[in-house]
C-alpha positions as CSV (number, residue, x, y, z in Angstrom):
1,M,106.1,24.6,139.1
2,Q,105.6,26.7,136.0
3,S,107.6,24.3,133.8
4,A,105.7,22.2,131.4
5,V,105.3,18.5,132.2
6,S,105.9,16.4,129.1
7,S,103.7,13.3,128.5
8,A,106.9,11.2,128.0
9,S,108.1,11.8,131.6
10,R,104.6,11.2,133.1
11,P,103.9,7.6,134.5
12,Q,101.5,5.6,132.4
13,D,100.4,3.2,135.1
14,S,97.5,4.3,137.4
15,K,99.5,3.4,140.5
16,E,102.5,5.3,139.2
17,W,100.2,8.2,138.4
18,V,98.8,8.2,142.0
19,M,102.3,8.2,143.4
20,Y,103.4,10.9,140.9
21,S,100.4,13.1,141.9
22,A,101.0,12.6,145.6
23,S,104.6,13.7,145.3
24,F,103.5,16.6,143.1
25,L,100.9,17.6,145.7
26,S,103.2,17.3,148.6
27,A,105.7,19.5,146.9
28,S,103.1,22.1,146.1
29,T,101.5,22.1,149.6
30,M,104.6,23.2,151.3
31,V,103.7,26.0,153.8
32,V,106.0,28.7,152.3
33,P,104.9,32.4,151.9
34,T,104.7,33.5,148.2
35,I,104.2,36.7,146.5
36,T,100.6,37.2,145.5
37,G,99.3,39.5,142.8
38,N,101.1,41.1,139.9
39,S,103.0,44.4,140.6
40,T,102.9,45.5,137.0
41,A,103.6,49.1,136.2
42,M,100.8,51.5,135.3
43,S,99.9,51.9,131.6
44,A,100.6,55.2,129.9
45,C,97.0,55.5,128.7
46,S,93.7,55.4,130.6
47,N,90.5,53.9,129.2
48,S,87.4,52.2,130.2
49,N,89.2,48.9,131.0
50,G,91.0,50.5,133.9
51,S,94.4,51.1,132.5
52,S,95.9,54.6,133.0
53,C,97.3,57.3,130.7
54,S,100.0,59.8,131.7
55,A,100.6,63.1,130.1
56,C,102.3,62.7,126.8
57,P,103.6,65.2,124.2
58,E,101.0,66.3,121.7
59,V,102.3,64.1,118.9
60,T,99.3,62.4,117.3
61,N,101.2,59.4,115.8
62,K,103.3,58.6,118.8
63,C,103.0,55.0,120.1
64,F,104.4,53.5,123.2
65,P,104.2,50.1,125.0
66,V,101.3,49.1,127.0
67,K,102.1,47.2,130.3
68,T,100.6,43.8,130.9
69,E,97.1,43.9,132.3
70,R,96.6,43.0,135.9
71,V,95.1,39.7,136.9
72,K,91.8,40.4,138.6
73,K,91.2,38.6,141.8
74,K,88.3,37.8,144.1
75,V,87.8,36.7,147.7
76,F,85.5,33.9,148.6
77,W,85.0,33.3,152.3
78,G,88.5,34.5,153.1
79,I,90.2,32.8,150.2
80,K,91.7,35.1,147.6
81,V,91.9,33.6,144.1
82,P,92.2,34.9,140.5
83,E,89.0,35.1,138.5
84,L,90.6,33.8,135.3
85,L,93.7,32.0,134.1
86,K,94.4,32.7,130.5
87,W,96.8,31.0,128.1
88,K,98.1,33.0,125.2
89,G,100.7,32.3,122.6
90,W,100.6,28.5,122.9
91,H,101.6,26.0,120.2
92,L,100.3,22.6,119.2
93,G,102.2,19.7,120.6
94,M,103.4,21.5,123.7
95,E,102.1,21.5,127.2
96,V,102.0,24.8,129.1
97,S,101.4,25.1,132.9
98,K,100.3,28.0,134.9
99,N,100.1,28.4,138.7
100,L,96.9,29.1,140.5
101,V,97.7,30.8,143.7
102,L,95.2,30.7,146.7
103,K,95.8,32.8,149.8
104,N,94.1,32.6,153.1
105,L,93.1,36.1,154.2
106,S,91.1,35.0,157.2
107,L,92.3,34.4,160.8
108,S,91.6,30.7,160.9
109,T,92.8,27.6,159.1
110,Q,90.8,26.9,155.9
111,K,90.0,23.5,154.5
112,I,89.5,23.5,150.7
113,K,88.6,20.7,148.3
114,Y,88.7,21.1,144.5
115,R,87.4,19.1,141.5
116,P,89.6,18.7,138.4
117,P,88.6,20.4,135.1
118,K,86.0,18.5,133.1
119,T,87.8,18.6,129.7
120,K,90.9,16.6,128.9
121,F,92.8,19.7,127.8
122,F,93.2,21.1,131.2
123,F,94.4,18.9,134.1
124,T,96.1,19.2,137.5
125,V,97.2,16.9,140.3
126,I,94.8,14.4,141.9
127,P,92.5,16.3,144.1
128,Q,93.4,16.2,147.8
129,P,92.2,18.4,150.7
130,I,94.1,21.6,151.1
131,F,94.7,23.1,154.5
132,L,95.7,26.8,154.6
133,S,96.9,28.5,157.7
134,P,96.1,32.2,158.1
135,G,98.1,34.3,155.7
136,I,99.6,31.3,153.8
137,T,99.4,30.9,150.1
138,F,99.0,27.6,148.1
139,T,100.2,27.1,144.5
140,L,98.2,24.7,142.4
141,P,99.8,23.9,139.0
142,I,97.3,23.6,136.0
143,I,98.6,22.2,132.8
144,F,97.1,23.0,129.3
145,R,97.6,20.5,126.5
146,P,96.1,21.6,123.2
147,L,95.3,19.1,120.5
148,E,94.0,21.4,117.8
149,K,94.2,25.1,117.0
150,K,91.0,26.6,118.5
151,E,90.0,28.3,121.7
152,Y,89.4,26.3,124.9
153,A,87.5,27.1,128.0
154,D,86.9,25.2,131.3
155,Q,86.5,25.7,135.1
156,L,88.2,24.6,138.2
157,W,85.8,24.3,141.2
158,F,86.7,24.7,144.9
159,E,84.5,23.6,147.8
160,K,84.3,24.8,151.4
161,E,81.9,24.4,154.1
162,E,80.3,27.7,153.2
163,G,79.9,26.9,149.6
164,A,81.7,26.4,146.2
165,F,83.5,28.8,143.8
166,C,85.3,28.4,140.6
167,V,88.2,29.8,138.5
168,D,87.8,30.1,134.8
169,L,90.4,28.5,132.6
170,R,90.7,29.9,129.0
171,A,93.1,29.4,126.2
172,T,92.8,31.9,123.4
173,L,94.2,32.2,119.9
174,P,96.2,35.3,118.7
175,C,93.7,38.0,117.6
176,H,93.3,41.6,116.7
177,T,91.9,43.5,119.7
178,L,91.9,47.3,120.2
179,S,90.7,49.0,123.3
180,C,89.4,52.6,123.6
181,P,87.0,54.5,125.9
182,Q,83.3,54.0,125.4
183,S,82.7,57.8,125.4
184,L,84.6,61.1,125.3
185,Q,83.3,64.4,126.5
186,L,84.9,67.4,124.7
187,P,85.1,70.9,126.3
188,A,82.3,73.3,125.4
189,C,83.2,75.3,122.2
190,A,82.2,78.5,120.6
191,V,80.7,78.3,117.1
192,G,83.5,78.7,114.5
193,D,86.1,78.0,117.1
194,L,88.0,74.8,117.7
195,T,88.5,72.7,120.7
196,E,90.3,69.3,121.2
197,A,90.6,66.3,123.5
198,W,92.8,63.3,123.8
199,F,92.3,59.6,124.5
200,C,94.4,56.4,124.2
201,L,93.9,53.6,121.7
202,D,95.5,50.4,123.1
203,N,96.4,47.2,121.2
204,V,95.6,44.5,123.7
205,G,95.8,41.7,121.2
206,E,98.7,39.6,120.1
207,L,98.9,40.8,116.4
208,P,100.0,44.0,114.7
209,T,96.8,45.8,113.9
210,F,95.9,48.5,111.4
211,F,93.1,50.8,112.3
212,T,91.0,53.5,110.6
213,W,88.7,56.0,112.3
214,E,85.4,56.9,110.8
215,T,83.5,59.9,112.1
216,S,81.4,62.7,110.9
217,S,81.7,66.5,110.9
218,P,82.3,68.6,112.9
219,F,84.5,66.0,114.6
220,Q,87.9,64.9,113.3
221,M,90.3,62.2,114.5
222,L,94.0,62.6,114.3
223,P,95.6,60.3,113.3
224,S,92.7,58.9,111.4
225,T,94.7,55.7,110.4
226,G,97.8,53.9,111.7
227,L,99.4,50.7,112.8
228,L,99.8,49.5,116.4
229,E,102.1,46.7,117.4
230,P,101.1,44.3,120.1
231,S,101.1,45.9,123.6
232,Q,101.4,49.4,122.1
233,S,99.2,52.4,122.6
234,C,98.6,55.5,120.5
235,R,97.4,58.9,121.6
236,V,94.5,60.1,119.4
237,K,93.4,63.7,119.2
238,V,89.7,64.6,118.6
239,T,89.0,68.1,117.3
240,F,85.7,69.8,117.4
241,Q,84.9,72.8,115.2
242,P,81.2,73.5,115.1
243,T,79.4,75.6,112.6
244,E,76.2,76.0,114.5
245,A,75.1,76.0,118.2
246,G,73.7,72.9,119.8
247,I,74.4,69.7,121.7
248,L,76.1,67.1,119.5
249,E,76.5,63.4,120.1
250,V,78.3,61.5,117.3
251,Q,79.4,57.9,117.1
252,A,83.1,57.4,116.0
253,T,83.9,53.9,114.7
254,C,87.4,52.4,114.7
255,W,87.7,49.7,112.0
256,Y,90.5,47.1,112.4
257,G,91.3,43.4,112.1
258,E,91.2,41.2,109.0
259,D,89.7,43.1,106.1
260,S,88.8,45.8,108.7
261,K,85.7,43.8,109.8
262,Q,86.2,44.4,113.5
263,R,85.2,47.6,115.1
264,S,85.2,49.6,118.3
265,S,82.9,52.5,118.9
266,L,83.5,55.7,120.7
267,E,80.7,58.1,121.5
268,L,81.8,61.8,121.1
269,R,79.8,64.4,123.0
270,A,80.2,68.2,122.8
271,V,78.3,71.4,123.2
272,A,78.6,74.4,120.8
273,K,77.5,77.8,121.8
274,C,77.4,81.2,120.1
275,A,80.4,83.5,120.8
276,Q,80.2,87.1,121.9
277,L,82.8,89.7,122.6
278,L,82.1,93.1,124.1
279,V,84.7,95.9,123.4
280,R,85.3,98.3,126.3
281,M,87.7,101.3,126.6
282,K,90.0,101.4,129.5
283,K,90.1,104.9,131.1
284,K,87.6,106.3,128.7
285,R,88.0,110.0,127.8
286,P,85.4,112.6,127.1
287,E,86.5,112.8,123.4
288,D,85.8,109.1,123.0
289,Q,82.2,110.1,122.0
290,D,80.8,109.8,118.6
291,A,77.5,110.2,116.8
292,E,74.8,107.6,117.6
293,G,75.2,104.5,115.4
294,A,78.7,105.4,114.4
295,P,81.7,103.1,115.1
296,K,83.2,103.2,118.5
297,L,85.8,106.1,118.8
298,L,89.2,105.7,120.4
299,H,90.8,109.1,120.6
300,F,94.5,109.5,121.2
301,G,94.5,113.3,121.5
302,R,97.5,115.3,120.5
303,V,100.8,113.4,120.2
304,P,104.2,114.9,119.4
305,V,105.7,113.8,116.1
306,G,107.9,110.8,116.5
307,H,106.5,109.9,119.9
308,T,104.5,106.8,120.7
309,T,101.4,106.8,122.9
310,V,99.3,103.8,123.8
311,R,95.7,103.3,124.8
312,Q,94.1,100.1,125.9
313,I,90.8,98.4,125.0
314,Q,89.2,95.5,126.9
315,L,87.6,92.5,125.3
316,Y,84.9,91.0,127.7
317,N,83.5,87.5,127.1
318,P,80.1,87.2,128.7
319,T,79.4,83.7,127.5
320,S,80.3,80.4,129.1
321,V,82.7,79.3,126.4
322,S,86.1,80.5,125.4
323,T,86.1,82.7,122.3
324,S,89.0,83.2,119.9
325,F,89.3,86.5,118.0
326,R,91.3,88.3,115.3
327,I,92.4,91.9,115.1
328,E,92.4,93.5,111.6
329,M,93.5,97.0,110.6
330,A,92.1,98.8,107.5
331,P,93.6,97.1,104.5
332,D,94.0,100.3,102.4
333,V,97.1,101.5,104.4
334,L,100.6,100.1,103.7
335,A,102.3,98.5,106.7
336,G,105.2,100.9,106.5
337,D,102.9,104.0,106.5
338,R,100.7,102.8,109.3
339,T,100.6,105.1,112.3
340,F,98.2,103.0,114.4
341,W,98.9,99.4,115.2
342,C,98.0,96.6,117.6
343,P,100.7,94.1,118.3
344,T,98.1,91.4,119.2
345,E,96.8,89.9,116.0
346,Q,94.8,87.1,117.5
347,G,94.1,85.4,120.8
348,T,91.5,83.8,123.1
349,V,89.3,85.2,125.8
350,C,88.2,82.6,128.4
351,A,84.6,82.4,129.5
352,G,83.6,85.3,131.7
353,E,87.0,86.9,131.6
354,T,88.4,90.1,130.2
355,K,91.5,90.5,128.0
356,A,93.3,93.9,127.6
357,L,94.8,94.9,124.2
358,S,97.2,97.8,123.6
359,V,96.7,100.1,120.6
360,F,99.7,102.3,119.7
361,F,99.8,105.6,117.8
362,R,103.0,107.1,116.4
363,P,102.5,110.1,114.1
364,E,105.2,110.8,111.5
365,S,103.8,113.9,109.7
366,L,103.4,117.3,111.3
367,D,100.1,118.9,112.2
368,A,98.0,116.2,110.7
369,R,94.8,114.5,111.8
370,T,95.2,110.8,111.3
371,M,92.4,108.3,111.2
372,D,92.3,104.5,110.9
373,Y,90.0,101.6,111.7
374,L,90.5,98.5,113.8
375,T,88.1,95.5,113.6
376,V,87.7,93.0,116.4
377,M,86.5,89.8,114.8
378,P,85.3,87.0,117.1
379,C,85.1,83.5,115.8
380,G,82.1,82.2,113.9
381,P,79.1,84.3,113.0
382,A,79.4,86.5,116.0
383,S,79.0,90.2,115.4
384,Q,82.2,92.2,114.7
385,T,83.1,95.5,116.4
386,L,84.5,98.4,114.3
387,L,86.7,100.8,116.2
388,K,87.6,104.2,114.8
389,L,91.1,105.4,115.8
390,V,91.7,109.2,115.7
391,G,94.9,111.1,116.6
392,F,96.5,114.5,116.0
393,S,100.2,115.1,115.5
394,T,102.0,118.1,117.0
395,G,105.5,119.3,116.4
396,P,107.9,121.4,118.4
397,A,106.9,124.9,119.3
398,V,110.2,126.7,119.2
399,T,110.4,130.4,119.7
400,L,113.2,132.9,120.1
401,Q,113.3,135.5,122.9
402,R,113.2,138.2,120.2
403,S,113.3,138.4,116.5
404,C,116.0,141.0,116.2
405,V,119.4,141.5,117.9
406,N,120.8,145.0,117.5
407,F,124.5,145.2,118.5
408,G,124.5,149.0,118.1
409,C,127.8,150.6,117.4
410,V,131.0,148.6,117.7
411,N,134.4,150.0,117.0
412,L,136.5,148.3,114.4
413,G,138.5,145.4,115.8
414,K,136.2,145.0,118.8
415,R,133.7,142.3,119.6
416,S,130.2,142.6,121.0
417,E,128.1,139.7,122.5
418,Q,124.5,139.5,123.6
419,P,122.5,136.6,125.1
420,L,119.4,135.2,123.5
421,W,117.3,132.3,124.7
422,I,115.6,129.8,122.5
423,E,112.6,127.9,124.0
424,N,110.6,124.8,123.1
425,Q,107.1,125.1,124.5
426,S,105.8,121.7,123.4
427,D,106.2,118.1,124.6
428,S,108.2,117.1,121.6
429,V,112.0,117.2,121.4
430,A,113.2,119.7,118.9
431,A,116.4,119.8,116.8
432,F,117.6,123.2,115.6
433,Q,120.3,124.6,113.4
434,F,121.1,128.1,112.4
435,A,121.9,128.5,108.6
436,L,125.0,130.5,109.2
437,D,128.7,129.8,108.5
438,W,129.9,131.4,111.7
439,Q,133.6,131.0,110.7
440,E,133.2,133.3,107.7
441,S,130.5,135.7,108.9
442,V,130.9,138.8,111.0
443,F,128.0,137.4,113.1
444,S,128.1,134.2,115.1
445,I,125.7,132.2,117.3
446,S,126.8,129.7,119.9
447,P,125.7,127.0,120.0
448,A,124.6,127.1,116.3
449,S,122.8,123.7,116.5
450,G,121.6,121.3,119.1
451,M,118.6,119.6,120.7
452,L,115.9,121.2,122.8
453,G,114.1,118.9,125.2
454,A,110.4,119.2,125.9
455,R,109.5,122.5,127.5
456,T,113.1,123.6,128.0
457,R,115.0,126.8,127.4
458,L,118.5,127.2,126.1
459,T,120.6,130.4,126.2
460,L,122.4,131.3,123.0
461,Y,125.2,133.8,122.7
462,C,125.2,136.1,119.6
463,A,128.4,137.8,118.7
464,F,129.3,140.6,116.3
465,R,132.9,141.3,115.2
466,P,133.0,143.7,112.2
467,C,135.9,143.9,109.8
468,H,134.9,147.1,107.9
469,P,133.4,150.4,109.0
470,I,130.0,149.9,107.4
471,I,126.5,149.0,108.5
472,Y,125.7,145.3,108.8
473,F,122.4,143.4,108.5
474,L,121.9,139.7,108.2
475,R,118.7,137.7,108.4
476,V,119.5,134.2,109.6
477,A,117.1,131.2,109.4
478,C,116.9,128.8,112.3
479,L,116.0,125.5,110.8
480,L,113.8,123.2,113.0
481,H,112.9,119.5,112.6
482,H,109.1,119.1,112.2
483,Q,108.5,122.9,112.4
484,E,108.7,125.8,110.0
485,P,111.9,127.8,110.4
486,V,112.1,130.9,112.5
487,F,114.1,134.0,111.5
488,L,116.5,136.1,113.5
489,D,117.6,139.6,112.3
490,L,121.2,140.5,113.2
491,M,122.3,144.1,112.8
492,G,125.1,146.4,113.8
493,T,127.2,149.4,112.9
494,C,131.0,149.6,112.8
495,H,132.9,152.9,113.3
496,S,136.5,153.5,112.8
497,D,138.6,156.6,113.5
498,S,138.0,157.9,110.0
499,T,134.6,156.5,109.0
500,R,131.4,156.8,111.0
501,P,128.3,155.6,109.1
502,A,124.8,156.3,110.4
503,L,123.7,154.0,113.2
504,L,121.4,151.2,112.0
505,R,118.3,150.7,114.1
506,P,115.4,148.2,114.0
507,Q,113.1,151.0,112.7
508,H,115.2,151.4,109.6
509,L,114.7,147.7,108.9
510,T,110.9,148.2,109.1
511,W,111.1,151.1,106.7
512,Y,113.3,149.1,104.3
513,R,110.8,146.3,104.1
514,T,107.9,148.7,103.5
515,H,109.9,150.3,100.7
516,L,110.6,146.8,99.3
517,A,106.9,146.1,99.1
518,R,106.2,149.5,97.5
519,G,109.0,149.2,94.9
520,L,111.1,152.0,96.4
521,S,114.1,150.0,97.7
522,L,115.7,149.9,94.3
523,H,116.1,153.7,94.3
524,P,119.1,155.2,96.2
525,P,118.5,157.4,99.2
526,D,119.5,160.7,97.5
527,V,116.9,160.1,94.7
528,L,114.2,159.3,97.3
529,A,115.1,162.5,99.1
530,I,114.7,164.6,95.9
531,M,111.3,162.9,95.2
532,L,110.2,163.6,98.7
533,K,111.3,167.2,98.4
534,E,109.4,167.5,95.1
535,K,106.3,166.2,96.7
536,K,106.3,163.1,94.5
537,L,106.6,161.0,97.7
538,E,105.2,161.5,101.1
539,Q,105.5,159.7,104.4
540,D,102.8,157.5,105.9
541,K,101.9,157.5,109.6
542,D,104.8,155.2,110.4
543,G,107.3,157.4,108.7
544,A,107.9,155.2,105.6
545,L,107.9,156.7,102.1
546,M,105.0,156.2,99.7
547,I,103.8,157.6,96.4
548,A,101.9,160.9,96.8
549,A,98.1,160.4,97.1
550,E,97.2,162.4,93.9
551,D,99.4,160.1,91.9
552,A,98.3,156.9,93.5
553,E,94.6,157.1,92.3
554,D,93.4,156.7,95.9
555,T,94.7,153.2,96.3
556,P,96.0,152.2,99.7
557,A,99.7,152.1,100.1
558,L,101.2,148.6,100.0
559,Q,102.5,147.0,103.1
560,Y,105.1,144.3,103.6
561,P,103.2,141.0,103.3
562,L,103.1,138.2,105.8
563,I,105.3,135.6,104.0
564,P,105.1,132.0,105.1
565,P,108.4,130.9,106.7
566,M,109.0,128.1,104.2
567,A,108.4,130.3,101.2
568,E,110.7,133.0,102.6
569,Y,113.4,130.4,103.2
570,F,113.3,128.8,99.7
571,F,112.4,131.9,97.7
572,D,115.1,134.2,99.1
573,G,116.5,135.3,95.8
574,T,119.4,132.8,95.5
575,A,117.4,130.6,93.2
576,D,115.3,131.2,90.0
577,L,112.1,131.8,92.1
578,T,111.9,134.8,94.4
579,I,109.3,136.8,96.2
580,F,111.1,140.2,95.7
581,P,113.7,140.8,93.0
582,P,117.2,140.8,94.6
583,P,119.1,144.1,94.6
584,V,122.4,142.3,93.9
585,S,123.2,138.9,92.5
586,V,126.3,136.8,92.1
587,E,126.9,134.2,89.4
588,P,127.7,131.4,89.9
589,G,126.2,131.0,93.3
590,E,128.1,127.8,94.0
591,V,131.6,126.9,92.9
592,D,133.3,123.5,93.1
593,F,137.1,123.5,92.6
594,G,137.0,119.7,92.4
595,D,140.1,117.6,92.9
596,C,143.1,119.8,93.4
597,S,145.9,117.2,93.6
598,G,148.6,119.2,92.0
599,S,151.3,121.2,93.8
600,E,150.1,124.5,92.4
601,C,146.9,126.3,93.5
602,P,144.0,126.0,91.1
603,N,143.1,128.8,88.7
604,P,140.7,131.5,90.1
605,V,137.1,131.2,89.1
606,P,135.5,134.3,87.5
607,L,132.4,135.7,89.3
608,C,129.9,138.1,87.9
609,L,128.3,140.6,90.3
610,T,125.3,142.4,89.0
611,N,123.7,145.6,90.4
612,H,119.9,145.5,89.8
613,T,119.3,148.9,91.5
614,K,119.1,152.4,90.1
615,G,121.9,153.6,92.2
616,K,125.6,153.1,92.6
617,I,126.5,150.5,95.2
618,T,129.6,149.5,97.1
619,V,130.2,145.8,97.8
620,V,132.4,144.7,100.6
621,W,133.5,141.1,101.0
622,T,134.1,139.9,104.6
623,C,136.8,137.3,104.8
624,R,138.7,136.1,107.9
625,D,142.4,135.6,107.9
626,G,143.4,132.0,106.9
627,C,140.3,131.3,104.9
628,P,141.2,129.0,102.0
629,F,138.7,131.0,99.8
630,W,138.7,134.7,99.1
631,V,137.4,137.2,96.4
632,T,139.3,139.9,94.6
633,P,138.9,142.8,94.7
634,Q,137.6,142.7,98.3
635,T,135.8,146.1,97.8
636,C,134.4,147.4,94.6
637,D,131.9,149.9,93.3
638,V,129.2,148.8,90.8
639,P,127.3,151.4,88.7
640,P,123.5,151.2,88.4
641,L,122.1,148.3,86.4
642,K,125.7,147.2,85.6
643,S,127.9,144.2,86.3
644,T,131.4,143.7,87.3
645,A,133.9,140.9,87.2
646,L,135.4,139.3,90.3
647,R,137.8,136.4,90.9
648,L,137.3,133.7,93.4
649,H,140.6,132.2,94.7
650,F,141.3,128.9,96.5
651,Q,144.5,127.9,98.2
652,P,144.2,124.8,100.4
653,P,146.3,125.1,103.6
654,H,147.2,121.4,103.5
655,R,146.7,118.2,101.4
656,N,144.3,115.4,101.9
657,G,141.5,117.6,103.2
658,L,138.0,118.7,102.3
659,F,137.2,122.4,102.5
660,S,134.0,124.4,102.1
661,S,132.9,127.9,103.1
662,Q,130.1,130.3,102.7
663,L,131.5,133.7,101.8
664,E,129.6,136.8,102.7
665,A,129.4,140.2,101.1
666,F,127.5,143.4,102.2
667,A,126.3,145.9,99.6
668,L,125.1,149.5,100.3
669,Y,124.4,152.6,98.3
670,K,127.4,154.8,97.7
671,V,126.0,158.2,98.8
672,H,126.9,160.7,101.3
673,E,124.9,159.5,104.3
674,S,124.7,162.6,106.4
675,G,121.9,164.8,107.6
676,E,118.4,163.8,108.5
677,M,117.7,161.6,105.4
678,G,120.9,159.7,105.7
679,G,120.5,158.9,109.4
680,R,116.8,158.1,109.2
681,L,116.5,156.2,105.9
682,P,119.8,154.5,105.1
683,G,119.7,152.2,102.1
684,H,121.1,148.9,103.1
685,W,120.6,145.2,102.5
686,L,122.6,142.0,102.4
687,A,123.8,140.2,99.2
688,V,125.4,136.9,100.0
689,G,127.4,134.9,97.4
690,E,128.3,131.3,98.1
691,A,131.6,129.8,97.0
692,G,132.4,126.2,97.8
693,G,135.7,124.5,97.3
694,V,136.9,120.9,97.5
695,V,140.6,119.9,97.5
696,K,142.1,116.4,97.6
697,G,145.8,115.5,98.0
698,A,147.5,112.8,96.1
């Protein structure tokens, strides 16, 4: 019955019209159940008109179709009818019909009469009584015939014994119509922070409609302008960023239609409150105390170099609004040099809740007190909290079991070994390496390098294998990462069947160092013995020689100074700067043979060995069998304050290799070391010459 009835097919005579109406009515009053009501899908947006809005992605300019609005219905004395029949999209010269459906919801048969519409633009069949059984629907066709382009309105009245009711009939022209909520309540917000809310703007008209939102600060609408096609909806985001506390109610206006003369209003309500963040320290330590009025102090204690430790602070929000914050470090420190850092740069603390932040400390320099500042900056004008960060760096604490290893007397060709432990007493891992070429030296340490865990001990094995019947002394530096070097004195005496030098003991080393400080080490033992005999020298309480008191002008005798380990390592006499003048020197101290690609061995390199003492010395070079480097002559005597020429040879054992060695020589005074003076004060020291060689094969 929804098809239009054209005026050409309708009977013109009144009798024919009565018969036509009767047949129409009889066809429409068939007792057949019909579907009542519209089962339209729910809209994606919810507003004051009753449509709904589902969760959508936060895309401000996304539009989507709006489902057809439901037809509202009412019940009068058990009869369910729609409130309104509306005609849209009609055209002049055409008749459009709609069905008015009545349904009996009561348990008895209902008798209904109806009066036709008053205007000639809406008409229906000739009124006849309608009898509706319980649960039965009745469909009444209503035809709309427009004669001019305007809006039409009429009513169709129904009568029952209980009374009368009507259904509105309306034909509308296409128009711009946007629908939005009447009001929107935004979440409470802290001053300086930002909050947001969403609502749906629906185009319920029949025309594409441009819209523009107009609102005032601190509210903002996104999108502020756009185009909605008919039956489309747009999600609009409202942001609220207050600059002062208070309750705000602002009217937002949406302008649309022809020349933007139509408008819809939306009342925006929001509450702004002052933010506040309290900084607390988790597991507070006694050292986290500072002077009154000073910044809060977060102390990390002592941390090994290269290790990372963490402490936590808590941000408590006592207010009823969520508060955002930023974390800033002191700007005068480069990011690569920063030892304190907080991975959380910004965040939000909900109302009444606590947020934990981790602050890390990783020192990179040894034995340093590091200080930095961290600022907790809440949003808006809330007070900031300055946090002072303090930490100390500690390195390894490596010690040797003893500073001197005396191998005693070892026969030529034999080998002696003694254990020695090295210990790390700190919580930091330590890397160590002994500055000794164990392949070319008569002394060796195994292992010569390695890692020491925190508070661990490692056993080293020191070996002595002499190659000449002389006395041996070598001071070896143990290099440590993040710690000054420690020194180990290695000494021993070698006897053969024909040569038996005096035994070297630790006491002799103590006397030698005292003589070095007093300027007596450059004199040979026989000269010192004569001066002692002539009373020009005397012995102190420790047995070391010193200038006689009457010649020393009552000045105290010099003692061997306490030399810092780093100074002793770098100023050992092998470079231009030295603490004490070396007794023997070799030039050059380093030799590079370069690329030796030929079949023949490279030419020897001349060396100059200088004796800076006032006695004749003997220099003995120790060289293992098979070493690609050696010095000739292997043993030589050098007069006082004189130099001698040596030759450094290099013969690579194979091609395509890289070879390097640190050659070792021992120098001692050439005197007859017998009797009390020779056994008690032997003159001895070490003079090491380095010779490096590199060979490459073609």
